[in-house]
LOTILUM-343721 format. One record per residue: residue number from 1; x, y, z of N, C-alpha, C in turn. Coordinates in steps of 0.2 Angstrom, whole numbers, always signed. Layout:
BEGIN
> k neast nnorth nup caeast canorth caup ceast cnorth cup
> NUM X Y Z X Y Z X Y Z
...
! end
This chain:
BEGIN
> k neast nnorth nup caeast canorth caup ceast cnorth cup
> 1 +675 +308 +189 +669 +305 +187 +666 +310 +181
> 2 +664 +306 +176 +661 +310 +170 +655 +313 +172
> 3 +654 +319 +169 +648 +323 +171 +642 +320 +166
> 4 +636 +320 +169 +630 +318 +166 +628 +322 +160
> 5 +626 +320 +155 +623 +324 +149 +616 +325 +150
> 6 +614 +331 +150 +607 +333 +151 +604 +335 +144
> 7 +598 +333 +143 +594 +335 +138 +588 +340 +140
> 8 +588 +346 +138 +583 +351 +140 +578 +352 +134
> 9 +572 +351 +136 +567 +352 +131 +563 +358 +133
> 10 +563 +363 +129 +560 +370 +130 +553 +370 +127
> 11 +548 +371 +132 +541 +370 +130 +537 +377 +131
> 12 +535 +380 +125 +531 +386 +126 +523 +384 +125
> 13 +519 +386 +130 +512 +385 +130 +508 +391 +130
> 14 +501 +389 +131 +496 +395 +131 +497 +398 +138
> 15 +500 +395 +143 +500 +398 +149 +507 +398 +153
> 16 +512 +398 +148 +519 +399 +151 +524 +395 +148
> 17 +530 +396 +151 +536 +393 +148 +538 +387 +153
> 18 +540 +381 +150 +542 +376 +154 +549 +373 +152
> 19 +553 +371 +156 +560 +368 +155 +559 +361 +157
> 20 +560 +356 +153 +559 +349 +155 +566 +346 +154
> 21 +569 +343 +159 +575 +340 +159 +575 +333 +159
> 22 +580 +330 +155 +581 +322 +155 +588 +321 +154
> 23 +590 +314 +155 +596 +312 +154 +597 +310 +147
> 24 +603 +308 +145 +605 +306 +138 +600 +300 +136
> 25 +598 +296 +140 +593 +290 +138 +586 +293 +136
> 26 +585 +299 +138 +578 +302 +137 +572 +298 +139
> 27 +573 +295 +145 +567 +290 +147 +564 +293 +154
> 28 +568 +297 +157 +566 +299 +164 +566 +307 +163
> 29 +561 +310 +165 +560 +317 +164 +558 +321 +171
> 30 +561 +327 +171 +559 +331 +177 +556 +338 +174
> 31 +550 +340 +176 +548 +346 +173 +550 +352 +178
> 32 +555 +356 +175 +558 +361 +179 +555 +367 +180
> 33 +559 +373 +179 +556 +379 +181 +550 +381 +176
> 34 +546 +384 +179 +540 +387 +175 +541 +395 +176
> 35 +539 +398 +170 +540 +405 +170 +534 +408 +165
> 36 +533 +414 +166 +528 +418 +161 +521 +415 +162
> 37 +519 +414 +168 +513 +411 +170 +507 +415 +167
> 38 +503 +412 +163 +497 +415 +160 +498 +418 +153
> 39 +504 +419 +151 +506 +422 +144 +506 +416 +139
> 40 +505 +419 +133 +505 +414 +127 +513 +414 +125
> 41 +516 +409 +125 +523 +408 +123 +523 +405 +116
> 42 +525 +409 +111 +525 +406 +104 +531 +402 +103
> 43 +537 +404 +106 +543 +401 +105 +548 +402 +110
> 44 +552 +396 +112 +557 +397 +117 +563 +393 +114
> 45 +569 +396 +114 +575 +393 +111 +581 +395 +115
> 46 +586 +390 +115 +592 +390 +118 +597 +394 +113
> 47 +602 +398 +116 +607 +400 +112 +613 +396 +113
> 48 +615 +392 +108 +621 +387 +108 +627 +391 +109
> 49 +628 +397 +108 +634 +401 +108 +635 +404 +115
> 50 +630 +404 +119 +630 +406 +126 +626 +401 +131
> 51 +630 +395 +133 +626 +390 +136 +623 +393 +142
> 52 +617 +391 +143 +612 +393 +149 +608 +399 +147
> 53 +609 +402 +141 +605 +407 +139 +599 +404 +135
> 54 +593 +407 +137 +587 +405 +133 +583 +411 +132
> 55 +579 +411 +126 +575 +417 +124 +568 +415 +123
> 56 +563 +419 +125 +556 +417 +125 +552 +423 +121
> 57 +548 +421 +116 +544 +425 +113 +537 +425 +117
> 58 +536 +430 +121 +531 +431 +126 +525 +436 +124
> 59 +519 +433 +124 +514 +437 +121 +508 +437 +127
> 60 +508 +443 +131 +504 +444 +136 +498 +448 +135
> 61 +492 +445 +137 +486 +448 +136 +486 +455 +140
> 62 +490 +456 +145 +490 +462 +149 +495 +467 +146
> 63 +501 +465 +145 +507 +469 +143 +509 +469 +136
> 64 +506 +465 +132 +508 +464 +125 +514 +460 +124
> 65 +516 +460 +117 +522 +456 +116 +528 +459 +119
> 66 +533 +454 +121 +539 +456 +123 +544 +450 +122
> 67 +551 +451 +123 +556 +446 +122 +559 +446 +129
> 68 +560 +440 +132 +563 +439 +138 +569 +434 +137
> 69 +574 +435 +142 +580 +431 +142 +581 +428 +148
> 70 +583 +422 +149 +586 +419 +155 +593 +417 +154
> 71 +597 +418 +159 +605 +416 +158 +606 +410 +163
> 72 +601 +407 +165 +603 +401 +170 +598 +395 +169
> 73 +597 +394 +162 +592 +388 +160 +585 +389 +162
> 74 +583 +395 +163 +576 +396 +164 +574 +397 +172
> 75 +579 +397 +176 +577 +398 +183 +575 +405 +184
> 76 +578 +410 +181 +575 +417 +181 +575 +420 +174
> 77 +571 +425 +173 +570 +428 +167 +570 +436 +168
> 78 +572 +439 +162 +573 +447 +162 +570 +449 +155
> 79 +566 +454 +156 +564 +457 +149 +569 +461 +146
> 80 +570 +460 +140 +575 +464 +136 +571 +468 +131
> 81 +575 +471 +127 +571 +476 +122 +566 +472 +118
> 82 +561 +475 +116 +556 +473 +111 +556 +478 +105
> 83 +556 +476 +99 +557 +480 +94 +552 +486 +94
> 84 +554 +492 +93 +550 +498 +93 +547 +500 +99
> 85 +549 +497 +105 +547 +499 +112 +553 +499 +116
> 86 +553 +503 +122 +558 +503 +126 +558 +496 +130
> 87 +563 +495 +134 +564 +489 +137 +563 +489 +145
> 88 +562 +484 +148 +561 +483 +155 +557 +488 +158
> 89 +559 +490 +164 +555 +494 +168 +553 +501 +165
> 90 +557 +503 +160 +557 +509 +157 +552 +509 +151
> 91 +548 +504 +150 +543 +504 +145 +537 +509 +146
> 92 +536 +513 +141 +530 +517 +142 +526 +517 +135
> 93 +520 +519 +136 +516 +519 +130 +519 +524 +125
> 94 +519 +522 +118 +521 +527 +113 +517 +533 +113
> 95 +521 +539 +111 +518 +545 +110 +517 +547 +103
> 96 +511 +550 +101 +510 +553 +95 +513 +560 +95
> 97 +519 +561 +92 +522 +568 +92 +518 +573 +89
> 98 +513 +572 +84 +509 +577 +81 +503 +579 +85
> 99 +500 +574 +88 +495 +575 +93 +495 +570 +99
> 100 +498 +572 +104 +499 +568 +110 +492 +565 +113
> 101 +487 +568 +111 +480 +565 +114 +478 +559 +110
> 102 +481 +558 +104 +479 +552 +100 +483 +546 +102
> 103 +481 +541 +104 +485 +535 +106 +488 +532 +99
> 104 +494 +529 +100 +497 +526 +95 +496 +519 +96
> 105 +494 +516 +90 +493 +508 +90 +500 +505 +91
> 106 +500 +499 +95 +506 +496 +96 +508 +493 +90
> 107 +515 +493 +88 +517 +491 +81 +517 +483 +80
> 108 +518 +480 +86 +518 +473 +85 +512 +470 +88
> 109 +509 +465 +85 +503 +461 +87 +506 +455 +92
> 110 +511 +451 +89 +514 +446 +93 +521 +445 +90
> 111 +525 +442 +95 +532 +440 +93 +531 +432 +92
> 112 +534 +430 +86 +533 +423 +84 +539 +418 +85
> 113 +545 +421 +83 +551 +416 +82 +557 +420 +84
> 114 +562 +417 +88 +568 +420 +89 +573 +415 +86
> 115 +578 +418 +82 +583 +413 +79 +590 +416 +81
> 116 +594 +412 +85 +601 +414 +86 +605 +415 +80
> 117 +609 +420 +79 +613 +421 +73 +619 +416 +73
> 118 +624 +417 +68 +629 +412 +67 +634 +412 +72
> 119 +638 +407 +72 +643 +406 +78 +648 +412 +78
> 120 +650 +415 +72 +655 +420 +72 +652 +427 +73
> 121 +645 +427 +75 +642 +434 +77 +638 +432 +84
> 122 +642 +431 +89 +639 +428 +95 +634 +433 +98
> 123 +633 +439 +96 +628 +444 +99 +622 +445 +95
> 124 +622 +441 +89 +617 +443 +84 +611 +438 +85
> 125 +605 +440 +85 +599 +436 +84 +594 +440 +80
> 126 +589 +435 +77 +584 +438 +73 +577 +436 +76
> 127 +572 +441 +75 +566 +440 +78 +560 +441 +72
> 128 +556 +436 +72 +550 +436 +67 +544 +438 +71
> 129 +540 +442 +68 +534 +445 +72 +528 +446 +67
> 130 +523 +448 +70 +516 +449 +67 +515 +457 +68
> 131 +514 +460 +62 +512 +458 +55 +518 +458 +50
> 132 +520 +452 +48 +525 +451 +43 +531 +455 +44
> 133 +534 +455 +50 +540 +459 +52 +546 +455 +54
> 134 +552 +457 +52 +558 +454 +54 +563 +459 +57
> 135 +566 +458 +62 +571 +462 +66 +577 +458 +67
> 136 +583 +462 +68 +589 +459 +70 +592 +463 +76
> 137 +596 +460 +80 +600 +463 +85 +607 +461 +85
> 138 +611 +465 +86 +619 +464 +86 +621 +465 +93
> 139 +617 +466 +98 +619 +467 +105 +615 +463 +110
> 140 +613 +457 +108 +609 +452 +112 +603 +455 +114
> 141 +600 +459 +111 +593 +461 +112 +593 +467 +116
> 142 +598 +471 +117 +597 +477 +120 +594 +482 +115
> 143 +595 +481 +109 +591 +485 +104 +590 +481 +98
> 144 +585 +483 +94 +583 +479 +88 +583 +484 +82
> 145 +585 +481 +76 +584 +485 +70 +579 +482 +65
> 146 +575 +486 +62 +570 +483 +57 +574 +481 +51
> 147 +572 +475 +48 +575 +473 +41 +570 +476 +36
> 148 +571 +482 +34 +566 +485 +30 +565 +482 +23
> 149 +570 +478 +21 +570 +475 +14 +564 +470 +14
> 150 +562 +467 +20 +556 +463 +20 +550 +467 +23
> 151 +552 +471 +28 +546 +475 +32 +543 +480 +27
> 152 +547 +482 +22 +544 +487 +17 +544 +484 +10
> 153 +544 +478 +10 +544 +474 +3 +539 +477 -2
> 154 +542 +478 -8 +537 +481 -13 +531 +477 -14
> 155 +531 +470 -13 +525 +466 -14 +521 +466 -8
> 156 +522 +469 -3 +519 +468 +4 +511 +470 +3
> 157 +510 +475 -1 +503 +477 -2 +498 +471 -4
> 158 +501 +466 -7 +497 +460 -9 +498 +454 -4
> 159 +501 +455 +1 +502 +449 +6 +496 +449 +10
> 160 +494 +443 +12 +488 +441 +16 +490 +437 +22
> 161 +486 +438 +27 +487 +434 +33 +485 +426 +32
> 162 +488 +422 +36 +485 +415 +37 +480 +415 +42
> 163 +477 +409 +44 +472 +409 +49 +475 +411 +56
> 164 +482 +410 +57 +485 +412 +63 +487 +419 +63
> 165 +486 +423 +58 +488 +430 +57 +494 +431 +52
> 166 +496 +437 +51 +501 +438 +47 +508 +438 +50
> 167 +510 +431 +51 +516 +430 +55 +522 +428 +51
> 168 +528 +431 +53 +534 +428 +51 +537 +423 +56
> 169 +536 +417 +54 +537 +412 +59 +543 +407 +58
> 170 +547 +408 +52 +552 +403 +51 +558 +408 +49
> 171 +564 +407 +52 +570 +410 +50 +576 +405 +50
> 172 +579 +404 +45 +585 +399 +44 +591 +402 +42
> 173 +596 +401 +45 +603 +404 +43 +607 +398 +41
> 174 +610 +399 +35 +614 +394 +32 +621 +393 +36
> 175 +623 +388 +39 +629 +387 +43 +635 +388 +39
> 176 +635 +387 +32 +641 +388 +28 +642 +396 +26
> 177 +636 +400 +26 +637 +406 +24 +631 +410 +27
> 178 +633 +414 +32 +628 +418 +37 +624 +423 +33
> 179 +627 +425 +27 +623 +430 +23 +617 +427 +19
> 180 +617 +420 +19 +611 +416 +16 +606 +415 +21
> 181 +600 +418 +21 +595 +418 +26 +589 +416 +22
> 182 +585 +412 +25 +578 +410 +23 +573 +411 +28
> 183 +567 +413 +25 +561 +415 +29 +555 +412 +27
> 184 +550 +411 +31 +544 +408 +30 +539 +413 +33
> 185 +534 +415 +29 +529 +420 +31 +522 +417 +29
> 186 +517 +418 +33 +510 +415 +32 +506 +421 +31
> 187 +501 +421 +26 +501 +416 +20 +504 +419 +14
> 188 +511 +420 +14 +515 +423 +9 +519 +418 +5
> 189 +523 +414 +9 +528 +409 +6 +535 +410 +9
> 190 +539 +407 +6 +546 +407 +8 +550 +412 +3
> 191 +556 +415 +7 +560 +419 +3 +567 +418 +5
> 192 +572 +419 +1 +579 +418 +2 +583 +425 +1
> 193 +588 +426 +5 +592 +432 +4 +599 +429 +4
> 194 +603 +432 -1 +610 +430 -2 +615 +435 +1
> 195 +612 +441 +3 +616 +446 +5 +615 +449 +12
> 196 +613 +444 +17 +612 +446 +24 +606 +450 +25
> 197 +601 +449 +21 +595 +453 +22 +594 +459 +18
> 198 +599 +461 +13 +599 +467 +9 +593 +466 +4
> 199 +592 +460 +2 +587 +459 -3 +584 +452 -3
> 200 +578 +451 -5 +575 +444 -4 +572 +442 -11
> 201 +572 +435 -12 +569 +432 -18 +564 +427 -16
> 202 +558 +428 -19 +553 +423 -17 +555 +416 -20
> 203 +554 +411 -16 +556 +404 -17 +551 +399 -16
> 204 +546 +400 -21 +540 +395 -20 +538 +391 -26
> 205 +543 +391 -31 +541 +387 -37 +539 +380 -36
> 206 +534 +378 -38 +531 +371 -38 +527 +370 -32
> 207 +526 +375 -28 +521 +374 -22 +514 +377 -24
> 208 +509 +373 -22 +503 +374 -24 +499 +378 -19
> 209 +495 +383 -21 +491 +387 -17 +484 +385 -19
> 210 +481 +380 -16 +475 +377 -18 +469 +382 -17
> 211 +470 +387 -13 +464 +391 -11 +464 +398 -16
> 212 +469 +398 -20 +469 +404 -25 +467 +402 -32
> 213 +465 +407 -36 +463 +406 -43 +469 +403 -47
> 214 +475 +407 -46 +481 +405 -49 +484 +400 -44
> 215 +485 +394 -45 +487 +389 -41 +494 +389 -39
> 216 +498 +392 -44 +506 +392 -43 +508 +399 -44
> 217 +506 +404 -39 +509 +411 -39 +516 +411 -37
> 218 +519 +417 -38 +526 +418 -35 +526 +419 -28
> 219 +521 +422 -25 +519 +422 -18 +512 +421 -17
> 220 +510 +420 -11 +503 +418 -9 +502 +412 -6
> 221 +507 +407 -6 +507 +401 -3 +507 +402 +5
> 222 +503 +397 +8 +503 +397 +16 +508 +392 +18
> 223 +514 +394 +19 +519 +390 +21 +518 +389 +29
> 224 +518 +383 +32 +517 +383 +39 +524 +382 +43
> 225 +529 +378 +40 +535 +378 +43 +540 +375 +38
> 226 +547 +376 +39 +552 +373 +35 +558 +371 +39
> 227 +561 +365 +37 +567 +363 +41 +572 +361 +36
> 228 +578 +363 +38 +584 +361 +34 +587 +355 +35
> 229 +589 +351 +30 +593 +345 +32 +600 +346 +34
> 230 +602 +344 +40 +608 +346 +43 +614 +342 +39
> 231 +613 +337 +36 +618 +333 +32 +619 +336 +25
> 232 +613 +339 +22 +614 +341 +15 +610 +348 +16
> 233 +614 +353 +16 +612 +360 +18 +608 +363 +12
> 234 +608 +360 +6 +605 +363 +0 +598 +360 +0
> 235 +596 +355 +5 +590 +352 +5 +585 +354 +11
> 236 +579 +356 +9 +574 +358 +14 +568 +354 +13
> 237 +564 +354 +19 +558 +350 +19 +553 +356 +22
> 238 +547 +355 +18 +542 +361 +19 +535 +358 +21
> 239 +532 +360 +26 +525 +359 +27 +521 +365 +25
> 240 +517 +364 +20 +512 +369 +18 +505 +368 +19
> 241 +501 +373 +19 +494 +372 +19 +492 +367 +13
> 242 +496 +368 +7 +494 +363 +1 +498 +357 +1
> 243 +501 +355 +6 +505 +348 +6 +512 +349 +9
> 244 +515 +343 +8 +522 +342 +10 +527 +342 +4
> 245 +533 +345 +5 +537 +346 -1 +544 +346 +1
> 246 +549 +344 -4 +556 +344 -3 +559 +349 -8
> 247 +565 +352 -6 +569 +356 -11 +576 +353 -11
> 248 +579 +352 -16 +586 +350 -16 +591 +356 -19
> 249 +588 +362 -20 +592 +367 -23 +591 +374 -20
> 250 +591 +373 -13 +591 +379 -9 +584 +383 -10
> 251 +579 +379 -11 +572 +382 -12 +571 +385 -19
> 252 +575 +384 -23 +574 +387 -30 +568 +384 -33
> 253 +567 +377 -31 +561 +374 -33 +559 +368 -28
> 254 +552 +366 -28 +550 +362 -23 +546 +356 -27
> 255 +546 +350 -24 +543 +344 -26 +538 +342 -21
> 256 +532 +341 -23 +527 +338 -18 +529 +331 -16
> 257 +529 +329 -10 +531 +322 -8 +525 +319 -4
> 258 +520 +323 -2 +515 +320 +3 +509 +317 +0
> 259 +508 +317 -6 +502 +314 -9 +501 +307 -7
> 260 +506 +303 -7 +504 +296 -5 +501 +295 +2
> 261 +501 +301 +6 +498 +300 +13 +491 +302 +13
> 262 +488 +304 +7 +481 +306 +6 +481 +314 +8
> 263 +478 +316 +13 +478 +323 +15 +485 +324 +19
> 264 +489 +328 +15 +496 +329 +18 +496 +336 +21
> 265 +491 +338 +24 +490 +345 +28 +494 +344 +34
> 266 +496 +349 +37 +500 +349 +44 +503 +355 +45
> 267 +506 +356 +51 +510 +362 +53 +517 +361 +54
> 268 +519 +356 +57 +526 +356 +59 +531 +351 +55
> 269 +537 +352 +54 +542 +347 +51 +549 +348 +55
> 270 +552 +343 +56 +559 +343 +59 +564 +338 +55
> 271 +570 +339 +55 +575 +335 +52 +581 +335 +57
> 272 +583 +329 +60 +589 +329 +64 +595 +328 +61
> 273 +601 +330 +64 +607 +330 +61 +610 +322 +61
> 274 +607 +318 +65 +610 +311 +66 +606 +307 +61
> 275 +601 +309 +58 +597 +305 +53 +597 +309 +46
> 276 +602 +309 +43 +603 +313 +36 +598 +310 +31
> 277 +595 +315 +28 +590 +313 +23 +583 +311 +25
> 278 +582 +312 +32 +575 +310 +34 +572 +317 +37
> 279 +565 +317 +37 +561 +322 +39 +555 +319 +43
> 280 +553 +323 +48 +547 +320 +52 +542 +325 +52
> 281 +536 +323 +50 +530 +327 +49 +524 +324 +53
> 282 +520 +328 +56 +514 +326 +59 +508 +328 +54
> 283 +505 +323 +51 +500 +324 +46 +493 +325 +50
> 284 +489 +330 +48 +483 +332 +51 +478 +332 +46
> 285 +471 +330 +48 +466 +331 +43 +465 +339 +42
> 286 +465 +341 +36 +465 +348 +35 +459 +352 +38
> 287 +453 +349 +38 +447 +352 +40 +447 +352 +48
> 288 +448 +347 +51 +448 +346 +58 +454 +349 +62
> 289 +460 +349 +58 +466 +351 +61 +469 +346 +67
> 290 +467 +340 +66 +469 +335 +71 +471 +328 +68
> 291 +475 +324 +71 +478 +318 +68 +471 +314 +66
> 292 +471 +311 +61 +465 +308 +58 +465 +301 +58
> 293 +469 +297 +61 +469 +290 +61 +467 +287 +67
> 294 +464 +291 +71 +461 +289 +78 +466 +288 +83
> 295 +473 +290 +82 +478 +290 +87 +484 +294 +85
> 296 +488 +295 +89 +494 +299 +88 +499 +296 +83
> 297 +501 +300 +78 +505 +297 +73 +510 +302 +70
> 298 +516 +300 +69 +522 +304 +66 +524 +300 +59
> 299 +525 +303 +54 +527 +300 +48 +534 +302 +46
> 300 +538 +298 +44 +545 +299 +42 +546 +298 +35
> 301 +549 +304 +32 +551 +304 +25 +558 +302 +24
> 302 +559 +297 +20 +566 +295 +18 +568 +298 +11
> 303 +572 +303 +11 +573 +306 +5 +577 +302 +0
> 304 +581 +297 +3 +585 +293 -1 +581 +288 -5
> 305 +576 +285 -1 +572 +280 -4 +566 +283 -7
> 306 +564 +289 -5 +558 +292 -7 +552 +288 -5
> 307 +552 +286 +1 +547 +282 +4 +545 +285 +11
> 308 +539 +284 +13 +536 +286 +19 +536 +280 +24
> 309 +536 +281 +30 +536 +276 +36 +532 +279 +42
> 310 +527 +275 +44 +523 +277 +50 +527 +275 +56
> 311 +528 +279 +61 +532 +278 +67 +529 +275 +73
> 312 +522 +276 +73 +519 +275 +80 +514 +269 +78
> 313 +514 +264 +82 +509 +258 +80 +502 +260 +82
> 314 +498 +258 +77 +491 +260 +78 +488 +258 +85
> 315 +484 +263 +88 +481 +262 +94 +486 +263 +100
> 316 +492 +265 +99 +496 +266 +105 +494 +272 +109
> 317 +492 +277 +106 +490 +283 +109 +483 +285 +106
> 318 +478 +282 +108 +471 +284 +105 +469 +291 +106
> 319 +466 +294 +101 +463 +301 +101 +465 +305 +95
> 320 +462 +311 +95 +464 +316 +90 +468 +321 +93
> 321 +474 +323 +90 +479 +327 +93 +480 +333 +88
> 322 +480 +339 +90 +483 +345 +86 +490 +346 +87
> 323 +494 +348 +82 +501 +350 +83 +502 +356 +79
> 324 +505 +361 +82 +506 +368 +79 +513 +368 +75
> 325 +514 +374 +72 +520 +374 +68 +527 +373 +71
> 326 +527 +375 +78 +533 +374 +81 +533 +368 +86
> 327 +528 +364 +85 +527 +359 +89 +531 +352 +89
> 328 +535 +352 +84 +539 +346 +83 +547 +348 +83
> 329 +551 +344 +86 +558 +346 +86 +562 +340 +87
> 330 +569 +340 +86 +573 +334 +86 +579 +337 +90
> 331 +583 +332 +93 +589 +334 +96 +595 +332 +92
> 332 +601 +333 +95 +607 +331 +91 +611 +325 +93
> 333 +607 +321 +97 +610 +314 +99 +609 +309 +94
> 334 +613 +303 +95 +612 +298 +90 +611 +291 +94
> 335 +605 +288 +93 +599 +290 +89 +596 +296 +91
> 336 +593 +299 +86 +589 +306 +87 +583 +305 +91
> 337 +583 +310 +96 +576 +311 +99 +572 +315 +95
> 338 +565 +313 +96 +560 +317 +92 +555 +319 +98
> 339 +553 +325 +98 +548 +328 +103 +542 +331 +99
> 340 +536 +329 +101 +530 +332 +98 +526 +335 +104
> 341 +524 +341 +104 +519 +344 +109 +513 +345 +105
> 342 +507 +344 +109 +501 +344 +106 +497 +350 +109
> 343 +491 +352 +105 +487 +358 +108 +483 +356 +114
> 344 +483 +350 +116 +479 +348 +122 +484 +346 +127
> 345 +491 +348 +126 +495 +348 +132 +499 +341 +133
> 346 +499 +337 +128 +504 +331 +129 +511 +332 +126
> 347 +516 +329 +129 +523 +330 +126 +525 +323 +124
> 348 +525 +321 +118 +527 +314 +116 +535 +314 +115
> 349 +538 +309 +117 +545 +308 +116 +547 +302 +113
> 350 +551 +302 +108 +555 +296 +105 +562 +296 +106
> 351 +565 +292 +110 +573 +292 +111 +576 +289 +106
> 352 +573 +286 +101 +576 +281 +96 +574 +283 +89
> 353 +574 +289 +87 +572 +291 +80 +565 +288 +78
> 354 +561 +287 +83 +554 +285 +81 +553 +278 +82
> 355 +558 +274 +85 +557 +267 +86 +553 +265 +92
> 356 +552 +270 +97 +548 +269 +102 +546 +276 +104
> 357 +540 +276 +108 +537 +282 +110 +534 +282 +117
> 358 +535 +288 +120 +532 +288 +127 +529 +295 +128
> 359 +525 +296 +133 +523 +302 +135 +527 +305 +142
> 360 +529 +311 +142 +531 +314 +148 +525 +314 +153
> 361 +526 +312 +159 +520 +311 +163 +519 +318 +167
> 362 +516 +323 +162 +514 +329 +165 +509 +332 +160
> 363 +504 +335 +163 +499 +338 +158 +500 +345 +158
> 364 +503 +347 +152 +505 +354 +151 +498 +358 +148
> 365 +498 +365 +149 +493 +368 +145 +494 +367 +137
> 366 +490 +369 +133 +491 +368 +126 +498 +371 +124
> 367 +501 +367 +120 +508 +368 +118 +508 +371 +111
> 368 +512 +377 +111 +513 +381 +105 +520 +379 +102
> 369 +525 +378 +106 +532 +376 +103 +536 +371 +107
> 370 +540 +368 +104 +545 +363 +107 +551 +364 +104
> 371 +557 +365 +108 +563 +365 +105 +568 +362 +110
> 372 +574 +360 +108 +579 +356 +112 +585 +360 +112
> 373 +587 +361 +119 +594 +364 +120 +599 +358 +118
> 374 +605 +360 +115 +610 +356 +114 +612 +353 +120
> 375 +613 +346 +121 +615 +343 +127 +622 +345 +129
> 376 +622 +346 +136 +628 +349 +139 +630 +346 +145
> 377 +636 +346 +147 +638 +343 +154 +635 +347 +159
> 378 +631 +343 +164 +628 +347 +170 +633 +348 +175
> 379 +632 +354 +179 +637 +355 +184 +636 +352 +190
! end
């Protein structure tokens, strides 16, 4: 008898981590293990190289930022090392060696994004943090090394935080060449490395910074999120404070595509492998930071026709909804599943690449992040 294919949606909220399980039809859902109750979870991600392994960026008001791993799809979790701090039960306050009576400020404010490394480096992960920090581990989080080429970047003195803080929130690794890495920092912009993080080039040409005197600086743009087109790996979709953009040359230059939508402000963007040349954005009113059409709406950009399409019929889900930068995700099935989590705790699901929409029947705390584990045969 064939094993059933499960889809696992990993939801990071203001009050913990949730694993939501459904079948391949993506119409029936079970809200599974809950972990990290009371903590802010900025990102949860599955490691496709180690089925069952999940990583969570946990930000506790009591214990500070930490990274945790589950090896059984979220049933149990264990704290692993956090950059610049000891791990697990051995964690102790940092000591000022020059004057032990003077407390040392915690080096991390929040951990924002965890990115599994390439398939040929199964123990490598990257971590983005606040303030504007990047780390790498080659032992699955037993230790972390700072990437000083970005952490001590010569232009760092001029970098400013976005409203959410000085966060490094986007890390993308080119599947064709693991030495080609892309970053997004708020409110700094995007960068590309061709040498595995040895050096970085700003890649913001054509992106407007409407809040600065110089509207098109080399850096200073407030990028909110970036997605890579799985079918054309030189193409990227970008949601910025200053609009929606596409690049067809590995971020060397950007073209604004969102102006036909009016206010093309927003935070999240996703692009599924089964829908080449398409990207999904949740447009928000820039001042209110909520969907502005009186109901939930997702916009599809077709890069081949260069046209926009609204995916949710007017009035289907009335209200004003906020969506954060990690709040939209897609799966690897065909047709693509689209998942959108809101700041008021709704999880919207389309099992048909936007053809129909439903709500998972569960009221979550405010949702920070949504990601999807690659479907796998259940035991």
